[in-house]
C-alpha positions in Angstrom: 65.1 -131.4 119.1 68.3 -129.3 119.6 71.5 -131.1 120.3 72.0 -132.1 123.9 73.5 -129.1 125.6 75.1 -131.3 128.2 78.2 -131.7 126.1 81.6 -130.0 125.9 82.4 -127.5 123.2 83.8 -130.2 121.0 80.5 -132.2 121.3 82.1 -134.9 123.5 79.8 -136.2 126.3 80.7 -134.8 129.8 82.4 -136.8 132.4 80.0 -138.2 135.0 81.0 -135.7 137.7 80.8 -132.7 135.3 77.4 -133.9 134.2 76.1 -134.1 137.8 77.4 -130.6 138.4 75.7 -129.4 135.3 72.4 -130.9 136.2 72.6 -129.6 139.8 73.3 -126.1 138.5 70.3 -126.3 136.1 67.9 -127.5 138.8 69.2 -124.8 141.3 68.8 -122.1 138.7 65.2 -123.1 137.8 64.3 -123.1 141.5 65.9 -119.7 142.1 64.2 -118.2 139.1 60.8 -119.5 140.2 61.3 -117.9 143.6 63.3 -114.7 142.7 62.9 -114.1 139.0 65.4 -114.1 136.2 67.8 -111.8 138.0 68.4 -114.3 140.7 72.0 -114.1 142.0 74.4 -116.5 140.3 76.2 -116.9 143.6 72.9 -118.1 145.1 72.5 -120.5 142.3 76.0 -121.9 142.9 75.3 -122.2 146.6 72.1 -124.1 146.1 73.8 -126.4 143.6 76.6 -127.1 146.0 79.3 -125.9 143.6 81.7 -123.0 143.5 81.3 -120.0 141.3 84.2 -121.1 139.1 82.4 -124.4 138.4 79.2 -122.6 137.5 81.0 -120.2 135.1 82.9 -123.1 133.5 79.6 -124.6 132.5 77.9 -121.3 131.8 80.3 -118.5 130.9 77.5 -115.9 131.1 74.1 -115.4 132.8 72.5 -115.6 129.3 73.9 -119.1 128.7 72.5 -120.3 132.0 69.1 -118.8 131.3 69.0 -120.3 127.9 69.9 -123.8 129.3 67.2 -123.4 132.0 64.6 -122.4 129.3 65.5 -125.3 127.0 65.3 -127.7 129.8 61.8 -126.6 130.6 60.8 -126.7 127.0 62.2 -130.3 126.6 60.2 -131.3 129.7 57.0 -129.8 128.2 57.6 -131.7 125.0 58.1 -135.0 126.9 54.8 -134.3 128.8 53.0 -133.8 125.4 54.5 -137.1 124.1 53.2 -139.0 127.2 49.8 -137.4 126.9 49.4 -138.5 123.2 48.5 -141.9 124.6 45.7 -140.6 126.8 42.3 -142.1 125.6 40.6 -138.7 126.2 42.2 -136.2 123.8 40.4 -133.2 125.3 41.7 -134.0 128.7 45.2 -134.5 127.3 45.2 -131.1 125.6 43.8 -129.4 128.8 46.4 -131.1 131.0 49.3 -130.1 128.7 48.1 -126.5 128.5 48.0 -126.5 132.3 51.6 -127.7 132.3 52.5 -124.9 129.9 50.9 -122.4 132.2 52.8 -123.6 135.2 56.0 -123.4 133.2 55.2 -119.8 132.2 54.3 -118.8 135.8 57.6 -120.3 137.1 59.7 -118.3 134.5 59.3 -115.1 136.5 60.7 -112.8 133.7 62.9 -115.4 132.1 61.7 -114.8 128.6 62.1 -111.0 128.8 65.6 -111.4 130.3 66.6 -113.8 127.5 65.4 -111.3 124.9 67.4 -108.5 126.4 70.6 -110.6 126.3 70.0 -112.3 123.0 73.3 -110.9 121.6 75.3 -112.9 124.2 73.8 -116.3 123.5 72.6 -118.7 120.8 70.8 -116.6 118.2 68.6 -119.6 117.2 67.4 -120.6 120.7 64.1 -118.6 120.6 62.9 -120.0 117.2 64.0 -123.5 118.2 62.1 -123.5 121.5 59.0 -121.9 120.0 58.9 -124.5 117.2 59.3 -127.4 119.7 56.4 -126.1 121.9 54.2 -125.3 119.0 54.7 -128.7 117.3 54.1 -130.6 120.6 50.9 -128.7 121.2 49.7 -128.9 117.6 49.7 -132.7 117.8 47.5 -132.7 120.9 45.1 -130.2 119.5 44.7 -132.2 116.3 43.8 -135.3 118.3 41.3 -133.2 120.3 39.7 -131.8 117.1 39.4 -135.3 115.6 37.6 -136.3 118.8 35.3 -133.3 118.6 36.8 -132.1 121.9 38.0 -128.8 120.4 36.7 -126.4 117.8 38.3 -127.0 114.4 39.0 -123.3 113.8 41.2 -123.0 116.9 45.0 -123.0 116.3 47.7 -124.0 118.7 49.0 -120.4 118.4 45.6 -119.2 119.7 45.8 -121.5 122.7 49.4 -120.6 123.6 48.6 -116.9 123.3 45.7 -117.4 125.7 47.9 -119.2 128.2 50.6 -116.5 127.9 48.0 -113.8 128.5 46.7 -115.5 131.6 50.2 -116.0 133.0 51.1 -112.3 132.4 47.9 -111.3 134.2 48.9 -113.3 137.4 52.7 -112.7 137.1 52.9 -110.8 140.4 50.2 -112.8 142.2 51.8 -114.6 145.2 49.7 -117.7 144.3 50.1 -117.2 140.6 50.1 -120.9 139.7 46.7 -121.6 141.3 45.2 -118.5 139.9 46.5 -119.3 136.4 45.0 -122.9 136.7 41.6 -121.5 137.6 41.5 -118.9 134.8 42.7 -121.5 132.3 40.0 -123.9 133.3 37.4 -121.2 132.8 38.9 -120.2 129.4 39.1 -123.8 128.1 35.3 -124.2 128.5 35.1 -121.9 125.5 37.2 -124.1 123.1 34.8 -127.0 123.2 32.2 -127.3 120.5 28.5 -127.8 121.2 27.1 -131.3 121.0 28.4 -134.7 122.2 32.1 -135.4 122.3 33.6 -138.4 120.6 36.6 -140.1 122.2 39.0 -141.9 119.9 39.9 -145.4 120.9 
């Protein structure tokens, strides 16, 4: 897990009011990106967050820094979902539920990943590898449980599944109801990861 980005440059925790502004900006940016794409207006983000442009730029000196923070926030949320699902008594259902969350995350990005790559020189050079590792590790644990319960084929890797999810989301990227379409396609695709024969649920 990367260090909490909600800190000052000297790694001191933010004051309560600054923390609230930071969180409001992140939430507003995620909402604007889901609706308008990664090129959403920073002025619009500030308006939605109820802060001035100066406050936004004090927390996020560049668009790249804001996009990175939004992406990390989404990734941390996905990892938290995976941790919660690890206690699900049905490992196959837990894996499918998490992959659905990953798909919704990807659909809501609306060009975020591509925009981050274009501006990589202006941000944290390690952000991409860190986020990728976090998602892969979280999903690998759920897949391992599913395999042990005979709810997923043993030859399948988490990279296979994440590639599948990404391909589905790219296919529906411009669909006005992309989330619903992605969920339906993912449900169809996941039928192919289950082995033949009875499934065993670990208790």
